[in-house]
SEFI-612600 format. One record per residue: residue number from 1; residue in one letter; y, x, z of N, C-alpha, C, CB in turn. Coordinates in Angstrom, 1 decimal. Glycine has a CB too. Layout:
// residues N
    i  aa     n.Y     n.X     n.Z    ca.Y    ca.X    ca.Z     c.Y     c.X     c.Z    cb.Y    cb.X    cb.Z
  NUM   A       Y       X       Z       Y       X       Z       Y       X       Z       Y       X       Z
...
***
This chain:
// residues 130
    i  aa     n.Y     n.X     n.Z    ca.Y    ca.X    ca.Z     c.Y     c.X     c.Z    cb.Y    cb.X    cb.Z
    1   M    -1.2     0.9     0.2    -0.1    -0.3    -0.1     1.0     1.0    -0.2     0.2    -1.9     1.5
    2   I     1.0     2.4     1.2     2.4     3.0     0.4     2.3     4.2     0.3     3.8     2.8     1.0
    3   S     2.6     4.7    -0.5     3.2     5.1    -1.5     3.2     7.3    -0.7     5.1     3.9    -1.8
    4   H     5.3     7.0    -0.3     5.3     7.6     0.6     6.4     7.4     1.8     5.4     8.6     0.1
    5   V     6.9     7.4     2.8     8.3     7.5     3.6     8.6     8.8     4.1     8.5     6.7     4.8
    6   C     9.9     9.2     3.9    10.7     9.9     3.8    11.9     9.7     4.4    10.7    10.1     3.0
    7   I    11.7    10.5     5.9    12.7    10.2     6.3    13.8    12.1     6.1    12.2     9.3     7.8
    8   G    15.4    11.1     6.4    16.4    12.4     6.6    16.1    13.0     8.3    18.2    11.9     6.3
    9   V    16.3    15.1     7.3    16.7    15.6     8.5    18.2    16.5     7.7    15.2    16.5     9.3
   10   N    18.9    17.0     8.8    19.9    17.6     8.8    19.7    18.9     9.0    20.6    17.1     9.5
   11   D    19.1    19.5    10.2    18.4    21.4    10.1    17.2    21.4     9.3    17.7    22.1    11.6
   12   F    17.2    21.4     7.5    15.3    21.8     7.0    14.1    22.6     8.6    15.3    23.5     5.2
   13   N    14.9    24.0     8.7    14.5    24.8     9.2    13.7    24.8    10.6    15.4    25.3     9.1
   14   Q    14.5    23.7    11.1    14.6    22.9    12.6    13.1    21.7    12.3    16.6    21.9    12.9
   15   S    13.4    21.2    11.8    12.3    20.0    10.9    11.6    20.5    10.4    12.6    19.2     9.9
   16   F    10.9    21.1     9.8    10.1    21.8     9.0     9.0    22.1    10.5    11.0    23.2     8.0
   17   A     9.3    23.2    11.4     8.6    23.7    12.3     8.5    22.2    13.4     9.4    25.2    12.8
   18   F     9.4    22.0    14.0     9.3    20.1    13.9     7.8    19.7    14.0     9.9    19.4    12.2
   19   Y     7.9    19.3    12.8     6.9    18.5    12.7     5.5    18.9    11.8     7.5    17.4    12.2
   20   S     5.8    20.6    12.0     4.2    21.6    11.0     3.6    21.0    13.0     4.4    24.6    10.3
   21   A     4.2    21.1    13.5     3.6    21.0    15.1     2.7    20.0    15.0     4.6    20.6    16.3
   22   I     3.6    18.9    15.1     3.2    17.2    15.2     1.7    17.2    14.4     4.6    16.1    14.2
   23   M     1.8    17.4    12.9     1.5    17.3    11.3    -0.1    17.8    12.6     2.5    18.7     9.6
   24   D    -0.2    19.3    12.9    -0.8    20.0    12.9    -2.1    19.3    13.7    -0.1    21.0    13.3
   25   T    -1.5    18.5    14.7    -2.0    17.6    15.9    -3.2    16.8    15.8    -1.0    16.6    16.4
   26   L    -2.8    15.9    14.3    -3.3    14.7    14.0    -4.1    15.1    12.8    -2.4    13.7    13.8
   27   G    -4.0    16.8    12.2    -5.3    17.1    11.0    -4.1    16.8    10.1    -7.1    15.8    10.8
   28   L    -3.4    16.4     9.8    -2.6    16.3     8.8    -2.4    17.8     7.9    -1.2    15.7     9.4
   29   E    -2.2    17.8     6.5    -2.2    19.2     5.7    -0.9    18.9     5.4    -3.4    19.4     4.4
   30   L    -0.2    19.7     5.1     1.1    20.2     4.6     1.0    20.2     3.1     1.5    21.6     5.1
   31   K     1.1    19.3     1.5     0.8    19.1     0.1     2.5    19.8    -0.1     0.1    17.2    -0.5
   32   F     2.9    20.0     0.2     4.4    21.1    -0.5     5.6    21.2     0.9     5.5    19.9    -2.4
   33   S     6.1    22.1     0.1     7.4    22.8     1.4     8.9    23.9     0.1     6.0    24.7     3.1
   34   D     9.3    22.9     0.1    10.4    23.9    -0.3    11.4    24.3     0.0    10.8    23.7    -1.1
   35   S    11.5    25.1     0.7    13.2    25.1     2.0    13.9    25.3     0.6    13.6    27.0     3.7
   36   D    14.6    25.1    -0.8    15.8    25.7    -1.6    15.9    24.3    -1.6    15.7    26.8    -3.1
   37   R    15.3    23.4    -1.6    15.3    22.2    -2.1    15.4    21.3    -0.7    14.1    22.1    -3.1
   38   A    15.0    22.2     0.7    15.1    21.6     1.7    14.2    19.8     1.7    16.7    21.7     1.9
   39   W    12.8    20.1     1.4    11.7    19.1     1.6    10.8    19.9     1.9    11.3    18.2     0.5
   40   A     9.9    18.8     2.9     8.7    19.1     3.0     7.5    17.7     3.1     8.9    19.9     4.3
   41   G     6.4    17.8     2.5     6.0    17.2     2.7     4.2    17.1     3.1     6.6    16.7     2.0
   42   W     2.8    16.3     3.5     2.1    16.3     4.2     1.4    15.5     4.3     2.3    16.5     5.0
   43   M     0.0    15.5     3.7    -0.7    14.1     3.3    -2.2    14.3     4.4    -1.3    13.9     1.3
   44   E    -2.9    13.1     4.4    -4.6    13.7     4.8    -5.6    14.6     3.9    -5.6    12.5     4.9
   45   N    -6.2    15.0     4.9    -6.5    16.0     4.0    -7.4    15.6     3.1    -6.9    17.0     4.4
   46   G    -7.5    16.0     1.6    -8.4    15.3     0.4    -7.5    14.2     0.2   -10.2    14.7     1.0
   47   K    -6.3    13.6     0.6    -5.6    12.4    -0.6    -4.4    12.4    -0.7    -5.8    11.0    -0.4
   48   P    -4.4    12.4    -1.5    -2.7    12.2    -2.6    -2.0    11.0    -1.7    -3.0    11.3    -4.8
   49   R    -2.1    10.6    -1.4    -1.4     9.1    -0.8    -1.6     8.5     0.6    -1.9     7.9    -1.7
   50   P    -0.8     8.2     1.1     0.6     8.4     1.3     1.1     9.9     1.8     1.0     7.4     2.4
   51   L     1.7     9.8     2.0     2.9    10.9     1.7     3.5    11.5     2.9     4.2    10.3     0.7
   52   F     4.1    11.7     4.0     4.8    11.8     4.5     5.8    12.9     4.3     4.3    11.7     5.4
   53   V     7.0    12.6     4.1     8.3    13.5     3.7     9.1    13.2     4.8     9.1    13.1     2.4
   54   I    10.0    14.8     4.9    11.1    15.0     5.1    11.9    15.5     4.1    11.1    15.7     6.0
   55   G    13.0    15.8     4.7    14.4    16.4     3.5    15.5    15.9     3.8    14.3    15.9     1.8
   56   R    16.7    16.9     3.4    18.4    16.4     3.3    18.2    15.5     2.0    19.9    18.0     2.8
   57   P    19.8    14.4     3.0    19.2    13.3     2.0    20.2    14.1     0.7    19.7    11.2     2.4
   58   L    19.6    13.1    -0.4    19.9    13.4    -1.5    21.0    13.6    -1.8    19.6    13.0    -2.1
   59   D    22.6    12.4    -1.7    23.2    12.6    -1.6    24.3    13.4    -0.7    23.1    12.1    -2.0
   60   G    23.5    14.4    -0.5    24.7    15.5     0.2    25.0    15.1     1.7    26.3    15.4    -0.7
   61   K    25.1    14.1     2.3    26.5    12.8     3.1    25.3    13.4     4.1    26.7    10.3     2.6
   62   P    25.4    13.2     5.9    24.1    13.8     6.4    23.0    12.3     7.3    24.8    15.1     7.8
   63   A    22.1    13.3     7.1    21.0    11.8     7.1    21.5    11.1     8.3    19.1    12.2     7.5
   64   Q    20.7     9.8     8.8    21.2     9.4     9.9    20.2     8.3    10.0    22.8     9.0     9.8
   65   S    19.6     8.3    11.2    19.0     7.2    11.9    19.1     5.9    11.6    19.5     7.2    13.0
   66   G    17.6     5.1    11.4    18.4     3.2    11.4    18.2     2.8    12.7    17.6     1.8    10.2
   67   N    19.0     2.0    12.7    18.7     1.0    14.0    17.0     0.0    14.1    20.1    -0.4    14.0
   68   G    16.2    -0.1    15.0    14.9    -0.8    14.6    14.0    -0.1    13.4    15.2    -2.2    14.2
   69   Q    14.4     0.9    12.9    13.6     1.6    11.9    11.9     2.8    12.9    15.2     2.8    10.9
   70   T    11.2     2.6    12.2    10.4     3.4    12.9     9.2     4.0    12.5    10.1     2.8    13.8
   71   V     8.2     4.8    12.2     7.4     5.1    11.5     6.6     5.9    12.3     7.8     5.6    10.4
   72   G     5.5     4.8    11.6     4.0     5.1    12.8     2.9     5.9    11.7     2.9     3.1    13.4
   73   L     2.7     7.0    12.7     1.6     7.9    12.0     0.4     8.0    12.8     2.0     9.4    11.8
   74   L    -0.4     7.7    11.6    -1.4     7.0    12.5    -2.6     8.5    13.3    -2.5     5.6    11.2
   75   A    -3.2     8.3    14.3    -3.7     8.9    14.8    -4.9     9.0    15.0    -3.3     9.0    15.4
   76   P    -5.8    10.0    14.9    -7.9     9.6    14.8    -8.4     9.6    16.4    -9.1    11.5    13.9
   77   T    -7.6     9.9    16.8    -7.5     9.6    19.1    -7.0     9.6    19.7    -7.7     9.9    20.1
   78   R    -7.3     8.2    20.8    -6.0     8.8    21.4    -5.8    10.4    22.5    -5.7     7.5    22.5
   79   A    -6.7    11.1    22.6    -6.7    12.2    22.7    -5.6    13.3    21.8    -7.9    12.2    22.5
   80   S    -5.6    13.2    20.6    -4.6    13.2    19.6    -3.1    12.6    19.7    -5.3    12.5    18.7
   81   V    -3.1    11.6    20.0    -2.0    10.7    20.7    -1.3    11.1    21.7    -2.4     9.6    21.1
   82   D    -2.1    11.9    22.4    -1.2    12.5    23.5    -1.8    14.3    22.8    -1.7    11.8    25.7
   83   E    -1.9    14.4    21.8    -1.3    15.9    21.5    -0.5    16.1    21.3    -1.5    16.6    20.9
   84   A    -0.1    14.7    20.3     1.5    14.9    19.5     1.7    14.8    20.1     2.2    14.4    18.6
   85   H     2.8    14.3    20.8     3.4    13.5    21.6     3.9    14.7    22.7     2.3    12.3    22.1
   86   A     2.5    15.2    23.2     3.2    16.6    23.9     4.1    17.6    23.2     2.2    17.4    24.4
   87   A     3.3    17.9    22.1     4.4    18.8    20.9     5.3    18.5    20.2     3.9    19.3    19.8
   88   A     5.6    17.3    20.1     7.2    16.7    20.2     7.5    16.9    21.1     7.7    15.5    20.2
   89   L     7.8    17.2    22.2     8.5    16.9    23.1     8.8    18.4    23.7     7.9    15.8    24.0
   90   A     7.3    18.9    22.9     8.0    20.6    23.6     8.6    21.6    22.6     6.6    21.7    24.4
   91   N     8.4    20.7    21.9     9.5    21.2    20.2    10.9    20.6    19.9     8.7    20.6    18.8
   92   G    11.6    19.6    21.5    12.8    19.2    21.3    12.8    17.8    21.2    13.3    19.8    20.1
   93   A    11.5    17.3    21.6    11.8    15.9    20.9    12.4    14.8    22.4     9.9    15.1    19.9
   94   T    12.6    13.8    21.9    13.5    12.9    23.2    12.5    11.9    23.2    15.3    12.3    23.1
   95   C    11.7    11.7    24.7    10.4    10.1    24.7    10.8     9.4    24.5     9.6     9.5    25.9
   96   E    10.6     8.2    23.3    10.5     6.8    23.4     9.7     6.0    23.9    10.4     6.3    22.7
   97   G     8.7     6.8    25.1     7.5     5.5    25.2     6.1     6.7    25.5     7.4     4.2    23.1
   98   A     5.8     7.1    26.9     4.9     7.9    26.6     3.5     7.4    26.1     4.7     8.7    27.8
   99   P     2.9     8.3    25.9     0.6     7.8    25.8     0.6     6.4    26.7    -0.9     9.3    27.1
  100   G    -0.1     5.9    26.0    -0.6     4.6    26.8    -0.9     3.2    25.5     0.7     4.0    28.2
  101   L    -1.6     2.3    25.7    -2.4     1.3    25.9    -0.9     0.1    26.1    -3.8     1.7    27.3
  102   R    -1.0    -0.5    24.2    -0.2    -0.9    24.1    -0.7    -2.6    23.6     0.5     0.1    23.2
  103   P    -1.2    -3.3    25.2    -2.0    -4.1    24.7    -1.1    -5.5    24.2    -3.1    -4.3    25.7
  104   Q    -0.1    -5.8    24.1     0.4    -6.5    23.3     0.7    -6.5    22.0     1.1    -6.5    23.7
  105   Y     0.6    -6.0    21.4     0.2    -5.3    19.3    -1.4    -5.5    19.5     0.7    -3.0    18.7
  106   H    -2.5    -5.0    20.0    -4.3    -5.4    20.3    -4.8    -4.5    21.6    -5.6    -4.8    18.6
  107   P    -5.9    -4.8    21.5    -6.2    -4.1    22.7    -6.4    -3.2    22.9    -6.9    -4.3    23.1
  108   D    -6.5    -2.6    22.0    -7.1    -1.0    21.6    -6.1     0.1    20.8    -8.5    -1.3    20.4
  109   Y    -4.6    -0.4    20.8    -3.5     0.1    20.5    -3.2     0.8    21.5    -2.7    -0.8    20.1
  110   Y    -3.6     2.4    21.0    -2.7     3.6    22.1    -1.8     4.1    21.1    -3.8     5.1    22.9
  111   G    -1.0     3.9    22.0     1.0     5.2    21.2     1.8     5.6    22.4     2.6     4.1    19.9
  112   A     2.2     6.3    21.7     3.5     7.3    21.8     4.6     7.3    21.3     3.3     8.3    21.5
  113   Y     6.0     7.5    21.6     6.9     7.5    20.6     8.4     8.5    21.2     7.1     5.8    20.1
  114   F     8.4     8.6    20.1     9.5     9.9    20.2    11.1     9.6    19.2     8.6    11.7    19.6
  115   R    12.1    10.1    19.6    12.9    10.6    18.4    12.8    12.1    17.8    14.3    10.5    18.9
  116   D    12.9    12.7    16.6    13.6    14.0    15.9    14.8    14.6    17.3    14.5    13.5    14.0
  117   F    15.0    15.1    15.9    16.2    15.8    16.6    17.6    15.4    15.4    15.8    17.8    16.8
  118   D    17.6    14.7    14.6    18.6    13.7    13.8    18.1    12.2    14.3    18.5    13.8    12.0
  119   G    17.5    11.8    15.3    17.0    10.0    16.0    16.2     9.3    15.2    18.3     8.9    16.1
  120   N    15.7    10.0    14.8    14.5     9.4    13.8    13.5     8.5    14.9    13.4    10.9    12.8
  121   K    13.1     7.6    14.8    12.4     7.0    15.8    10.6     7.7    15.6    12.6     5.2    15.5
  122   I    10.0     8.2    16.0     8.2     8.3    15.2     6.6     7.5    16.0     7.8    10.2    15.3
  123   C     6.3     7.1    16.2     5.0     6.5    16.6     3.9     7.2    16.2     4.8     5.3    16.2
  124   V     3.5     7.7    17.3     1.5     8.0    16.8     0.8     7.1    17.4     0.5     9.7    17.4
  125   C     0.2     6.9    17.0    -1.2     5.3    17.2    -2.2     6.0    16.6    -1.0     3.5    16.2
  126   C    -3.5     5.4    17.8    -4.7     5.3    16.9    -5.6     3.7    17.8    -5.8     7.1    17.0
  127   H    -6.2     3.1    16.3    -6.0     1.6    16.8    -7.6     1.4    18.0    -6.0     0.2    14.9
  128   E    -8.3     2.5    17.9    -9.8     2.7    17.7   -10.1     2.9    19.6   -10.2     4.3    16.5
  129   P   -10.9     2.1    19.3   -10.8     2.2    21.4   -11.7     3.3    21.7   -11.5     0.5    22.6
  130   E   -11.1     3.9    22.7   -11.6     5.0    23.3   -13.5     5.1    23.7   -10.6     5.1    24.5
***
Protein backbone atom coordinates (compact mmCIF):
# COMPACT_ATOMS: atom_id res chain seq x y z
CA MET A 1 0.00 0.00 0.00
CA ILE A 2 2.78 2.48 0.86
CA SER A 3 5.71 3.05 -1.47
CA HIS A 4 7.74 5.27 0.86
CA VAL A 5 7.64 7.73 3.69
CA CYS A 6 9.98 10.71 3.62
CA ILE A 7 10.59 12.97 6.58
CA GLY A 8 12.38 16.27 6.37
CA VAL A 9 15.56 16.88 8.34
CA ASN A 10 17.69 19.97 8.72
CA ASP A 11 21.07 18.46 9.63
CA PHE A 12 21.52 15.45 7.38
CA ASN A 13 24.69 14.09 8.99
CA GLN A 14 23.26 14.27 12.51
CA SER A 15 19.97 12.75 11.39
CA PHE A 16 21.69 10.03 9.36
CA ALA A 17 23.67 8.90 12.42
CA PHE A 18 20.50 9.07 14.55
CA TYR A 19 18.33 7.03 12.20
CA SER A 20 21.11 4.57 11.37
CA ALA A 21 21.26 3.56 15.05
CA ILE A 22 17.49 3.02 15.15
CA MET A 23 17.31 1.14 11.86
CA ASP A 24 20.08 -1.19 13.02
CA THR A 25 17.97 -2.25 16.01
CA LEU A 26 15.05 -3.00 13.68
CA GLY A 27 17.14 -5.00 11.23
CA LEU A 28 16.43 -2.59 8.37
CA GLU A 29 19.12 -2.15 5.75
CA LEU A 30 20.40 0.99 4.14
CA LYS A 31 19.31 1.10 0.50
CA PHE A 32 21.02 4.38 -0.35
CA SER A 33 22.73 7.37 1.20
CA ASP A 34 23.94 10.45 -0.62
CA SER A 35 25.36 13.20 1.56
CA ASP A 36 25.67 15.54 -1.46
CA ARG A 37 21.90 15.35 -1.99
CA ALA A 38 21.36 15.05 1.78
CA TRP A 39 19.08 12.03 1.71
CA ALA A 40 19.09 8.37 2.69
CA GLY A 41 16.64 5.50 2.66
CA TRP A 42 16.21 2.20 4.51
CA MET A 43 14.19 -0.89 3.65
CA GLU A 44 13.37 -4.33 4.92
CA ASN A 45 16.01 -6.88 3.96
CA GLY A 46 15.45 -8.11 0.41
CA LYS A 47 12.35 -6.02 -0.26
CA PRO A 48 12.39 -2.94 -2.50
CA ARG A 49 9.43 -1.27 -0.74
CA PRO A 50 8.35 0.39 1.42
CA LEU A 51 11.20 2.80 2.01
CA PHE A 52 11.79 5.05 4.99
CA VAL A 53 13.59 8.13 3.68
CA ILE A 54 15.15 11.13 5.39
CA GLY A 55 16.30 14.23 3.58
CA ARG A 56 16.53 17.97 3.45
CA PRO A 57 13.43 19.49 1.83
CA LEU A 58 13.80 19.91 -1.93
CA ASP A 59 12.43 23.45 -1.81
CA GLY A 60 15.40 24.57 0.31
CA LYS A 61 13.22 25.74 3.18
CA PRO A 62 13.75 24.39 6.72
CA ALA A 63 12.17 21.04 7.57
CA GLN A 64 9.21 21.27 9.93
CA SER A 65 7.25 18.56 11.67
CA GLY A 66 3.50 18.30 11.30
CA ASN A 67 1.10 18.43 14.21
CA GLY A 68 -0.78 15.13 14.38
CA GLN A 69 1.63 13.30 12.10
CA THR A 70 3.38 10.14 13.28
CA VAL A 71 5.47 7.71 11.27
CA GLY A 72 5.14 4.16 12.62
CA LEU A 73 8.01 1.73 12.10
CA LEU A 74 7.24 -1.96 12.45
CA ALA A 75 9.43 -3.89 14.88
CA PRO A 76 9.75 -7.68 14.73
CA THR A 77 9.65 -8.13 18.52
CA ARG A 78 8.80 -6.23 21.66
CA ALA A 79 12.47 -6.37 22.64
CA SER A 80 13.36 -4.57 19.40
CA VAL A 81 10.84 -1.84 20.30
CA ASP A 82 12.68 -1.39 23.59
CA GLU A 83 16.06 -1.36 21.81
CA ALA A 84 14.97 1.14 19.16
CA HIS A 85 13.49 3.49 21.76
CA ALA A 86 16.65 3.26 23.88
CA ALA A 87 18.83 3.92 20.81
CA ALA A 88 16.71 6.95 19.91
CA LEU A 89 16.98 8.44 23.40
CA ALA A 90 20.72 7.69 23.59
CA ASN A 91 21.16 9.58 20.34
CA GLY A 92 19.26 12.71 21.35
CA ALA A 93 15.55 11.98 20.87
CA THR A 94 12.91 13.19 23.27
CA CYS A 95 10.52 10.61 24.68
CA GLU A 96 6.87 10.87 23.64
CA GLY A 97 5.81 7.59 25.25
CA ALA A 98 7.85 4.84 26.86
CA PRO A 99 7.72 1.29 25.52
CA GLY A 100 4.67 -0.60 26.65
CA LEU A 101 1.37 -2.18 25.77
CA ARG A 102 -1.27 0.08 24.30
CA PRO A 103 -4.43 -2.06 24.62
CA GLN A 104 -6.57 0.85 23.43
CA TYR A 105 -5.24 0.01 19.93
CA HIS A 106 -5.45 -3.79 20.28
CA PRO A 107 -4.44 -6.34 22.97
CA ASP A 108 -0.99 -7.10 21.50
CA TYR A 109 0.02 -3.58 20.44
CA TYR A 110 3.39 -2.82 22.03
CA GLY A 111 4.85 0.54 21.08
CA ALA A 112 7.12 3.42 21.96
CA TYR A 113 7.19 7.02 20.72
CA PHE A 114 9.88 9.67 20.37
CA ARG A 115 10.71 12.86 18.48
CA ASP A 116 13.85 13.42 16.46
CA PHE A 117 15.91 16.63 16.31
CA ASP A 118 13.46 18.24 13.92
CA GLY A 119 10.36 17.37 15.92
CA ASN A 120 9.26 14.45 13.73
CA LYS A 121 7.21 12.03 15.82
CA ILE A 122 8.23 8.42 15.33
CA CYS A 123 6.55 5.31 16.68
CA VAL A 124 8.19 1.90 16.84
CA CYS A 125 5.67 -0.87 17.38
CA CYS A 126 5.17 -4.61 17.42
CA HIS A 127 1.73 -6.15 16.83
CA GLU A 128 2.67 -9.69 17.86
CA PRO A 129 1.97 -11.38 21.19
CA GLU A 130 4.97 -11.85 23.42
